[in-house]
Structure formats: C-alpha cells, structure tokens
C-alpha positions as CSV (number, residue, x, y, z in Angstrom):
1,M,0.0,0.0,0.0
2,T,1.4,3.4,-0.9
3,L,0.5,6.5,1.0
4,P,-0.7,9.6,-0.8
5,F,2.1,11.7,0.8
6,P,5.6,11.4,2.1
7,I,6.1,10.1,5.6
8,R,9.3,12.0,6.5
9,R,12.4,13.1,4.8
10,R,15.8,12.1,6.1
11,S,17.6,14.6,8.3
12,V,21.3,15.3,8.1
13,A,21.9,13.0,11.1
14,D,20.1,10.2,9.2
15,H,22.3,10.7,6.1
16,A,25.5,10.7,8.3
17,A,24.4,7.4,10.0
18,V,23.8,5.8,6.6
19,R,27.3,7.0,5.4
20,C,28.8,5.6,8.5
21,L,27.2,2.2,8.0
22,R,28.3,2.0,4.4
23,K,31.9,2.8,5.4
24,K,31.8,0.0,8.0
25,E,30.3,-2.5,5.4
26,L,33.1,-1.6,2.9
27,G,35.8,-2.0,5.5
28,E,36.8,1.6,5.4
29,A,36.7,2.0,9.2
30,P,39.9,3.0,10.9
31,Q,41.9,0.2,12.5
32,N,42.9,2.2,15.6
33,G,39.6,1.6,17.4
34,K,38.2,5.1,16.9
35,S,34.8,5.4,15.6
36,I,34.2,7.1,12.3
37,C,30.5,7.5,13.2
38,A,30.9,10.0,16.0
39,I,28.5,12.8,15.3
40,S,29.2,15.8,17.4
41,G,26.3,17.5,19.1
42,S,28.3,20.7,19.3
43,R,28.5,22.6,16.0
44,S,29.7,26.0,17.4
45,G,30.3,28.5,14.7
46,K,28.6,26.5,12.1
47,E,25.2,26.9,10.5
48,K,22.4,24.6,11.6
49,T,21.8,22.2,8.8
50,G,19.8,19.4,10.2
51,G,17.5,18.1,12.8
52,R,14.3,16.2,12.8
53,I,11.9,17.2,10.1
54,A,8.3,17.7,11.3
55,T,5.7,15.2,10.2
56,P,3.6,16.8,7.3
57,K,0.2,18.1,8.2
58,E,-1.4,15.8,5.6
59,T,0.1,12.8,7.3
60,K,-1.2,13.8,10.7
61,E,-4.7,14.3,9.2
62,W,-4.7,11.0,7.3
63,I,-3.6,9.1,10.4
64,S,-6.1,10.7,12.7
65,G,-8.8,9.4,10.4
66,K,-7.5,5.9,10.9
67,S,-7.6,5.8,14.7
68,L,-10.8,3.8,14.9
69,D,-9.2,1.1,12.6
70,V,-6.1,1.0,14.8
71,A,-8.2,0.6,18.0
72,E,-10.3,-2.2,16.4
73,F,-7.1,-4.0,15.3
74,M,-5.6,-3.8,18.8
75,Y,-8.9,-5.0,20.3
76,G,-8.8,-8.0,17.9
77,V,-5.2,-8.8,18.9
78,M,-6.1,-8.6,22.5
79,N,-8.9,-11.1,22.1
80,D,-7.1,-13.4,19.6
81,E,-6.2,-16.6,21.5
82,S,-3.8,-17.6,18.7
83,Q,-1.5,-14.6,19.6
84,P,1.2,-15.0,22.2
85,V,0.1,-13.8,25.7
86,K,2.9,-11.2,25.6
87,E,1.4,-9.5,22.5
88,R,-2.1,-9.7,23.9
89,I,-1.0,-8.0,27.1
90,K,0.7,-5.2,25.1
91,A,-2.5,-4.7,23.1
92,A,-4.6,-4.5,26.3
93,A,-2.2,-2.1,27.8
94,W,-2.3,0.1,24.7
95,L,-6.1,0.1,24.7
96,G,-6.1,0.9,28.4
97,E,-3.7,3.9,27.9
98,M,-5.8,5.2,25.1
99,S,-9.2,4.9,26.9
100,M,-8.4,5.8,30.5
101,A,-8.0,9.4,31.5
102,K,-4.6,10.4,32.6
103,A,-4.1,12.2,35.9
104,P,-3.1,15.9,35.6
105,T,0.7,16.3,35.9
106,Q,0.7,19.6,37.7
107,Q,-1.9,21.8,39.4
108,E,-1.2,25.1,40.9
109,I,-3.0,25.7,44.2
110,N,-3.0,29.2,45.8
111,V,-4.0,29.4,49.4
112,N,-4.6,33.0,50.7
113,H,-6.2,33.4,54.1
114,S,-6.4,36.0,56.8
115,H,-7.8,34.0,59.7
116,T,-6.2,32.2,62.5
117,I,-6.7,28.6,63.5
118,A,-8.2,29.7,66.8
119,N,-10.8,31.9,65.1
120,M,-11.7,29.1,62.7
121,L,-12.2,26.6,65.5
122,A,-14.3,29.0,67.4
123,S,-16.5,29.6,64.4
124,V,-16.9,25.8,63.9
125,N,-17.8,25.3,67.5
126,M,-20.4,28.1,67.4
127,D,-22.0,26.6,64.3
128,R,-22.2,23.2,66.1
129,L,-23.9,24.8,69.1
130,E,-26.4,26.7,67.0
131,N,-27.3,23.8,64.8
132,S,-27.2,20.9,67.2
133,K,-30.2,19.6,69.1
134,T,-29.3,18.8,72.6
135,I,-31.1,16.4,74.8
136,D,-30.9,16.9,78.6
137,L,-30.8,13.7,80.5
138,V,-31.9,13.8,84.0
139,A,-31.8,10.9,86.4
140,V,-35.3,10.0,87.6
141,E,-36.0,7.5,90.3
142,I,-38.4,4.8,89.5
143,E,-40.5,3.6,92.3
144,D,-41.3,-0.1,92.5
145,N,-45.0,-0.8,93.2
146,V,-44.6,-4.4,94.0
C-alpha cells in the first residue's frame, strides 16, 4: 500500500548514519579503534543544517482518520487466542492507555487566608452549638410498686 504523501524526509543525522554504516560495510573503518561514526552535538560557529523534520500536516490528518481502525485492530489482537500472551497484554495495555484518562501532571494551588486557626475553631464550635439539638438527660428515680 502506498501512502498519498511522504512520511518524513531524512535529516542530516540520518544521512550521516547511513554513510557511517556504508563505510563499515566496505571496510573503510579505521583500525585504531576510533569510531568514524561519531556525530558531534556541538557545532559551534557552524550553520544549523539538520534536525528532525516535522511530520507533514497531511500525514497527521490522514492518520487521525484511521484511529478507529487501529483501535479495532488492537482489540482484535487482545482477544485473539492464537496470539502470544505477551502480545495480547501489550494490546490490552495500549487500549487501556488510550481509553483511560490520565491524571493531571501539575496543578497550581494558591491558598490565601487571613484568619487564624483559633478563630476558625471558634467559628466551627459556634456553628455546632447553634445547629445541634441537645437532649438533657436527668436521672429520675423509678418507684417499684410491687
């Protein structure tokens, strides 16, 4: 199946890795043990020429329309008893991650108050006294009429 758009073009780092692998296959690697594949992360003074190329908008839109098919496929893998248990567990975990809400990672809580704990307790106790129904128990002697 061919897609109606490009997936992703190769970056400069991708091309460098391919060149490195070709040199290793051809036996052009140095014999002193040093790697010819070292790609430095520091390119001070040089123009930026590479990096990961963003996924095209068309690709994202096309894939987002296929999400139901992917979910149905994973559900089928999860319920297929001919599949290894390991694969069925991975499918179930994937479905669980996609369907269950994730906890928020960070919440900001601001607490601003101008009252003291003593005043707060006094207010609570006053509310209890006003809203409570008290029952007075008085000891009463019961006479035996036997």
